[in-house]
N, C-alpha and C positions, 0 to 999 in steps of 0.2 A: 557436453559440458562439465567442465570441470567445477567438484560441490566448495565453490571459495567462500561460503557464507558462513559468518561469525555469531554463535550463540544459536541456541536450539528456536526452533521456529513451532509456533501453536497454531492449531486451527481457531479460525475464526470468523463470521460473519459479521462486517459491520460495514455502512456506506459511505462511501467515499465521493467527494469532490474535489477535482483536481483539471489544471492547463498553466500556462505558461505566465501570462500578467492576472489572469484572474480565474476561480475554480469555474471555469463553464460546461467541463466534461462529466461525466458522472460514472461510478467504477463501486466495485465492492473489495475489501479487503479478505482474501482468504487466509493466510497464514501472517502472524508477525514475530519479531524478535526484538530484543532492546536494540538494534542497529537497521533491522529495515524491516520491508514488507514484501510481498505480491500481491499487485495493486491490480485486479482480473478488468478488465474493458475491452470494448472494441474499437477505442481510440487508443493508439498508441504514439511514444514520440522517439526519437532514434535514443542510445546511448551518449548519456556524458549533458542530458537536457536538465535543468532545473527546473523543478516545477514546483508551483504551491500547492500545496495538498490538507483538504479541511477533511479530517474522519469523525464521521457523529458517534458519540458513544451513548449510553446511557439518560433518558431522563433530557436528550435536545440537548447536552454537551458537545459541544465542537473541542478539536485538537487540531491546531493551524500547525503546519511546519514545511518545511523545506526540503525536500528530496532531490538525490540525483538520478536518472534512470541508470542502471548498472546494465541490461539487457532487456530485450523486449520478442516479442512471441506474436504476430500478427495473426488475426485468423484469415482462414483458408479461403478465400475467394469462392469457391465452389461450395462452402456453409456460412454463408454469409448471415442465414440464422441463429446459430453456433457460435456462443463468445467464448465456451467451458476452457479453453485450452488460449484465449487470447489473454494479453495483459503484459506487466511490466515489473520488472524485479526494483525494488527502490532502495536505495540507501540514503539513513535519514541525515541531512547533514547541518541542519538547524531546526528548534523547533521558534515557533513565533510566539504561541500561547499553548497554555496547557501540559506541558513536559511532567509537571508531576500526575495530569490524570495517565498519562502513555504508561512511564513507569509503574503505576498502580496498575494499570490493564496486563502489564506485565506478569506482574507476580500473582497475580487471580490466577492467570492463565496458568501460570506456572504449577501454582497451588492443586489447581482444579486436573492438571494432567499427569501429576504424580499418585 
């Protein structure tokens, strides 16, 4: 896969909920950037799908956004218990709430990585 990512990605471990109309599936965010992130989950959607995503940050705060699936990687059928490699690349389309919180998180992770 060509590396078409914009911006540096930072490792993280944040819980997330997501879905097309409601946030009914769970997952975690392994890395993120200002423009998007990898959403690890055994549930995936096809590219171009718009998802509503809730990201849980410290002290119970939630960032809510709409993101589009850029690519997905489903778990291997014979490794049904393993989800490490399963998930989706998400591009942020727009925030519903918490954009400042997200920007602050990216800045904090950038300072930590430096």
